C-alpha positions in Angstrom: -76.2 53.0 -17.1 -76.2 56.3 -15.2 -77.5 59.4 -16.9 -75.2 62.4 -16.9 -77.9 64.5 -15.3 -78.1 62.2 -12.2 -76.4 63.3 -9.0 -75.6 61.3 -6.0 -75.4 62.5 -2.3 -73.1 60.2 -0.3 -72.1 60.3 3.3 -68.6 60.2 4.7 -68.9 56.6 5.7 -68.9 55.7 2.0 -65.4 57.1 1.7 -64.1 55.7 5.0 -65.3 52.2 4.3 -63.8 52.3 0.7 -60.4 53.4 2.0 -60.3 51.0 4.9 -61.6 47.8 3.4 -61.6 47.8 -0.4 -59.7 50.6 -2.1 -56.7 51.7 -0.1 -55.2 54.9 -1.4 -51.8 53.4 -2.2 -53.2 50.2 -3.8 -55.9 51.6 -6.1 -55.2 55.2 -6.8 -57.3 55.1 -10.0 -60.4 54.6 -7.9 -59.7 57.8 -6.0 -58.9 59.7 -9.2 -62.3 58.7 -10.6 -63.9 59.9 -7.3 -62.1 63.2 -7.6 -63.1 63.7 -11.2 -66.8 63.0 -10.3 -66.6 65.4 -7.4 -65.2 68.1 -9.6 -67.9 67.5 -12.2 -70.5 67.6 -9.4 -71.9 64.2 -10.2 -71.2 63.2 -6.6 -71.9 65.5 -3.7 -70.9 65.2 -0.1 -73.1 66.8 2.5 -71.7 69.8 4.4 -72.9 70.2 7.9 -72.4 73.3 10.0 
């Protein structure tokens, strides 16, 4: 089980592979709702490059 204090840094490929091969936006919207909730709660972070 994941502790609520743990944070994860994921790259863009994580999202691209999920949307293309496993969790299409229109087929599994709940997956993307969970992603969004975790992003908003800052449990998942995406790197920002200048």
